[in-house]
Steps between C-alpha positions, in 0.01 A plus 500: 500500500744361242385473138676364191630756248437465128751257347569488125693216339608360166765253391753403234597145406781338307608138490853599395577833671503537880495878465159485335331291771364742754197655666439875501322582826388854586348592836309821433512709816566872525732647763629184666686591817835322431583407861170308525553298181547125542552320166580131523558279197570130553531225243126424528329812638493877518380722783458874531419725793520879518341816627443810297605842629139564606509187722289257292620139528528262203610137480475176302664159486492275194617145433633516144391258228853364456847556647700817441862601559513777764875556447451598133187708568497877546261756650484879504295736714363818344264758647212328314578130521728210575613342172657153492653287229484145634706235321327167445709205617431271203516579132152448363360557154147521639387783729363442846119478483476730804724676753395298803514131583132482590213584266336748738402827331661794675344828382811703585717301251466615138677447170744778413402571141754783474775235501302225326630329186336225298678169456558564130660842550875505446698606808214713632519751214187654360347311208574643160199676355667688218875496441578837344872425512453246218296732276681633195394853417676830466218710649401672175183294463383593849390845384312386192140391476387202290491712183868590541430864591709677759180624670495250783171427672478207741257226402247453784435142380867411524553188712810658653300765690523421870836323473810666638820407322807509717832371368608210718190517721210403276229612742136509387302808599204360691314830522151555361455482121533830320 
């Protein structure tokens, strides 16, 4: 019996830059047997068929929401997945509302939040939380407490606890509060 594999997708959009109009599509499937892989991308659809090394069969076929350019699209097979960067045919400022032409919910298709960016994010970079590159300090005040003593003790009420400062990365630490 053939079943669909898990498919993750996200997209980028730009009205002015062709290179930023594409779909990231990841077919999550361990140990695909390369000779059995059939990956077909047309201007309006995508199909996948493969067997894993243990003999399980997987397949799907999707009519895409809008046209794509198969000649400018790329795919790569790894031992864990098939990853594709599919170029959208038209420059669009607005994202596709869904991957498929029809509005049928397919449980095996999911949003790829690991590659997700919000519309207001610049070029897919992480949002700036704290920009330590713009701070002006020589480091001497980092070892002093509020009274100016050199006996440094961290303030547990400090709002900065739980935030990781990384130059150029600006990544918040989303771990539990300390």
